[in-house]
N, C-alpha and C positions, 0 to 999 in steps of 0.2 A: 700552465696551458689548459686546465681543468674546464674552463669557460669553453672551449674550442670541441666541437664535435668534428671526430677523425673518420675520414672515408678512405678505404684502400681501394684504389681503381685498378682495372686490368689496362695495359695501354695495348699497342698494336702486334707485341710480341707473343700474346695469347696464344695464337693459332701455331706458334712454331714451339709451344710447350705441350700441345697435344702429344699423346694422350690423357695426359694428367690433368689437363686443364677441360677436358670433357665432362667433368664430375666436381668439379672445384674451381673456386678464381684461384689466380695465382699466387695470391698472397698465402693459401692455404698449402702450398707446398713445403714440404720438411727438407732443409737442408742444415746441417749439423745438429744440434739438439733439439731445435724447436722449429716451427714452421716460421714462414716470413711474418705472419700476421702476430706471432706470440712475440717476435722479437720487437717489433713495432709498439705493440702493447706494453712489454716491459720497459722501452725506454720513456714512454710517456703516460706510464702506469697509469692507464687507463683501456677500457674496451672500445672497440671500432666495429664499423659497418661497411657493406661492401659496394661497390659499383661494379657489376661483372656482366655478364651475358643474362638475358631476360629470363631464360628457363631456370636460371640456378636461383633466382629472386627469392623465391619463398622459403628455400633452406638458408640463404646468407642474404639476409633483407639489407636495404638500403635506407639509412635514416639523414633526413636533410635537416640541418639545424640553423640557425640565424647566423651563425658564425662557423664557417667549415674551414677543416685543413683536410686536403686531398694529399694523398701518400702514395707514390707508384708501388703497387703490391709486388713487383718483378725485383726491387730494389731491395739488397740486404743493408740495413740500416748499420750504421757506426756510431759513435758517439761525437766525432766531430761534425761529421754531417747532421745528425741530430740537434746538436748545440744551433748549427746555422739555421735549423729549418724553425726554431722556435723563436728566432728574431724575426721571422717574417712579418711584415704587416698587411693589413687585408688588400688585396690585389697584386699582391707580390706573388711572384714563383720563383724556383729553382730550375732551372732547364741547362743542360748541357747537350747542345746540337738540337736534334727534333726529339730529345727525351726529355720529357717533363717529371721531374724528381717529386716535387713538391708545389703545391698551390694552394694559398690563402683565400677565401673570398668570402664575403658578408651576402645575406638573404637567402630566403628559401627555395629560390630556384637557382641551379648551377648555370647560368645563361651561356658561360663560355665552353660547356661540354659538347663535343660533336660527335655524332654516331656515324660510325663506316664500317660496314662489313659486319654490323653485328656488335661492335667493340666500341667502347667511350674513350675518348682521350680529350683534354682540353687543349684550345688552340688560344695562345697567350700572345698580346702582342711583346715586342722586343723589348719596347722599355718599362715593362713590366717586370723583367727577368734578370736575375743574376746567376752567375755560373757558379758550379758548386766549389766550395772553396778546400775539399780534401779529396781524396780516391775515395772511390765506391765501387761495389759490385752488383751489376745487376742480370739478372738471368735473362738471356734471350735464346737459349736452346736449351733441349733436354738433356745434351750430356754435359751441359754446366752443373747440373745438380750435383752429379758426383764428383766433377773436377774440382768445387768450390766446398766439397764437403770438409775436407780438413781443415783450412783455417775458420768454417766457421763453427768446427766443434771446438777448436780452441776458444775462439770468442764466446760462444754461449756457455763454455764451462765456467769462465771467470763472473760472467754475467751470473749465473744460477748459484754459485756459492759464497759469494759475496755475504760476509757477516753470518755464515751457516757453519757449523761442524760437522765433520763426516761420521758416521758411524764407524766405529774400529773394524778394522779387517781380521777375520776368524784366524787364528793360527794355523790352521791346515792348509793356510796358502802360501804362496810363494810370490812376494814382491821384489822386481827388479828395477831399480830407478829410485826417483823421487817420490816416497809416500806422499807428498803433499800434492802430488798430481793425480791422486787417486781419491775421488770422493764417491762414498756410499751413502745413499740416501736413505731414509726411515722405513722400515720393513723389508728392505733387501736383503738377500741371503747371497754370499760368496762362499763356496766349500772346496778346497783340495785342486784349485786351481793356480796356475801361474799369470800373473799381470806383469805386463813390462810397459812402463812409463819413460823410457829413455829417450823416445822418439814423440811423446806427446803425452796429452793427458787421458785419462780411462774415468768416464762419468756411468755410475751404476744408478738408474733412477729407482723411486718409490717402488716399493713391492716387487723390484724384478727379482730375478733367479738366475745366478751363473754356477751351473751344476757341475760335479767332481769331473778333473781332468780336462778342463776348459784351458785353452791357450789365449790370451788376449794381449796383441801389440798395440797401444796407442797411436794415435789418437782415437778413440772410439767412444760410441754414446750407446750406453743399452738402457732404451727409455722406461718409463714405468710400467710396471708389470709385465715387461718383456721376459723371454726366457731363453737362455743359452743352455742347449742340452749337452749331455755327458759327451767330453772329447772333442767338443767344436773347436776348430781353429778360425780365429777372426784376426785379421791383417788390419793395418792403420785404415783411417780415414772411413770405417764402417759405421753407420748408424742402424741400430735394430730400434725401430718405432714401436710405441706403445701398444701393448697385448699381441706382440708377435713372439713367434717362437723360430728359432734356428738351430741347423746343425751341419755338420760336414765340413765347408771350407769357405770363407767369403773373405774377399778383397775389394776395399773400396766401393762399398754398397751401400744405398740408401733405401731403406725400406718405412715407405710413410707410417704403417701402424695395421694391427689386426691382419696382419699377413703371417703366413708360414712357409718355411724353408727348414723343416723340422728334421731332415733326413741327411744322410750323406749325399755328396755330389758338391761340384764348384760353382760359385756365382761370384762373377768378378766385374768391375767397372760397369754397374749394373743399377739401375733403379726400379723398384718396385711397388705397386701405389697400394692402396688397402683392399682387404678382403679378398686377397688373390693366395693360392695355394701350388707350390710347387712340389710335385710327387717325388718320391725315394729316388736316390741316383740321378735326378736332372741335372745335367750340366749347361753352362753357357761357354763358348768361345769367345774368348776376349782379346786373340792376336791372330791374324791372318796367317796362313802357311808360308808368305812370300813376304811377310812383315811390312805389306804396305798400308796406306792409310785406309781406314774404314768409311764406307758409304752407310749412310741411314736415311731412312725414308722422311721425309718432310713433308707436312700436313699443308702447308701454305704453298709451296710449289707442286704438291701431288708428285713428286718424282724423288729419286735418289740423290743426295746431296753428300760432298765430300765434309766429313766431320773435323777433317784436318787431324785426327789422332789416331795413332798405332794401336791402343787400347782402348776397346769399347765393345761393351757387351750387350746385355738385354734390358730392353726398357717394357715395362708390363703395367697395362693400366689396370684401373680398377676392377675387382671382382672376375679377373681372369683366372683360370686354372691350367696345370698340365699333368699329364700322368705319370706314371713311374718311368724312369729311364729315356725322358724327352731331352733332346739336345737342339741347343737353338746356336744359332750360326754369329758370328760377330754382327753387331749392330743390327738386331733384331728389335723391331717395334711391334708388340702386341697391343691391340685395342683395349678395350672396355669390353669385360663379361665373353670373353673368348673361351673356347674349351678345346687344348690341344691332346692329342694322343697319336699313339703309332711309332713306326719306325721311320728313321731318317730324319735328314734335317727338314723343318718346315720352311716356308716362305722367310725371308725378311720382313715383308710387312703382313701382318695378317690382321684382317680388318675387323673392327667390334663385332661381336655376335656370332663368330665364326666357331664352327664344330666340326672336327675332323683333324687331318693331318697330310704329311707328305704322301704317304704309300695309298691313302685310299682319298685323297683329296678332301676337300671342304663342302659342307653345305650350312645354311644359315641355323643357327641355336636360336629357336623360336622364343620370343620374347617372354610367352608364358612359361615355358620351361627355365628361363633364366631366372626370371622373376620366383619361381618356387624354389630354387636354388639359393637366391642372396636372401630368401625369409629364413629357410634352415639356417643359414650360416649366422646370420644376425642373432637366430634365437640362440644359437650354441653360445654366444658372448653375452647372452642377457639383454641384446637388445631388440627393439622392435623395428622392423623396415615397414617405416610409417609411408602416408602417401607422398611427402615431399621426395622421399627417395625413390619412390616408383615413378613419379613425375619425370625426374631427371633421367632415371634409366631409360624410361619410354622416348623420350626426346632426344637421347642420345641413339637408340634404336633406329628410329626414324632419320635422324640426322647423319646415319653413317651407312645409309642402305646402298647409296651409289657406290661405296668401295666393294660391296659383297657380290662378285658377278660371278657368278656359277653357271658353266656352259653358256656363257655369252648372255645371259639373262640376268637382271637385277631383280631382288627380291623386293 
C-alpha cells in the first residue's frame, strides 16, 4: 500500500465533536493511547495528510497524489476493517449508510468530494460501494471519546507492545494481577505505587513518571513524558496524554496532552484538550442529584441535547484554564481559550474566549491577552507558538464571537 497517498478526511460529524475540532482535525483526537491518526498510520505503516476545515490547512496540510486512499478520520480502525480497505480497487469505497469509511481514487483532483457547511465529504455511487465486513467504532459525539476509551486502550496496548520488552518494575512497587499486562517504556520511572491489572492493562509511556503512593487501576494509559504526582488515584479507562501532569482523583478521563490537573480534586467522565490547566481543588460533577440523564450543549443544533448518559462530566477545549476551587456541573462544555474563576457553578456552556465566572458574570477574553498567555504556556514547554497556531486561534476567536453575548451585545 506504500504506493498510495493516504488522506484522513473530516465528515459531517466534525461539528458535533466541537470544541475539540475547533483546533484540530477529527483524526487528531486522542482516544486510548494513540490519536486516531496515529492508529491509522500504525496499521498502514506510513504517514498521512488531512482534508479538514480550510483554516486548519497550514498546520494540517493536504497532499494529493496520483493514487489516493481517503479514510474517515472519525473512525477507529481495527485489523479486519484495515484488511478490507487494503483490498479496495480504484474508484471503490466502503460505505455504511451515509457514512463513507474509506474510498480509493486515482487522479490529482478528488472530483467526488463535496463541500457543505465548510466540511468535505465524498459522494459515491452505490455501485462503487461495499458494506463494511466487520464491526467498527466511529466517534459522532464528544462523550463517545471517554465512552470508547477503555476498549481503545486495550487495543492500542497490544499494538504498541508487539515484539517489545517492558522495562522491569522497580521493587518498591506493588502489582496486583497479571504482570504481563503492565508495560513500561524506556526511560519511564514508577516508584512505590500500586498497579492493578486485574481489569485491564496499564501502559507507561517513554520518559513518563509515576510518583510515590500513586494508585493505578487498569486499563490506564500514561503517555510519554506524562507525570502522575504523589498519591494520585487513577481509575480505569483513563488516558493521561503526553507531557501532562495529574494529581487527585481521575475516573474515565481522556487528556489529549500538554495539560495539567496537578492537584487534588475530582475529574470524572471527562475530556480535556491540550494546553489546559485546572486549578487546585477543582472538581466536576459527573452524576446529577436525581440520577437522570445528562444534557450537553451541541454546536450543530446550538441547543442542549440529551447525551443518554447518567455519568457525564466536563469537556474542555484547548487553551482553557480554571482557577482554584472551580466547580463544574454535569455535562459542562468549555470552549477554546476560556478563563474561568469565581464561586458557584458556571454555566453548562462556556463560550470560547470567555473571561469570568458565575458570581460576577463573563466578559470577553481579548485575543491579545489570550495570545500572550498561549505564547507563555508554549515557552514553558520549550515550544514556539508560531504563526500557524496564532492563525488558528484568531479564526476560532472570530468564528465563536456569536456565542459571546454579554449584556445583549455580541463582541
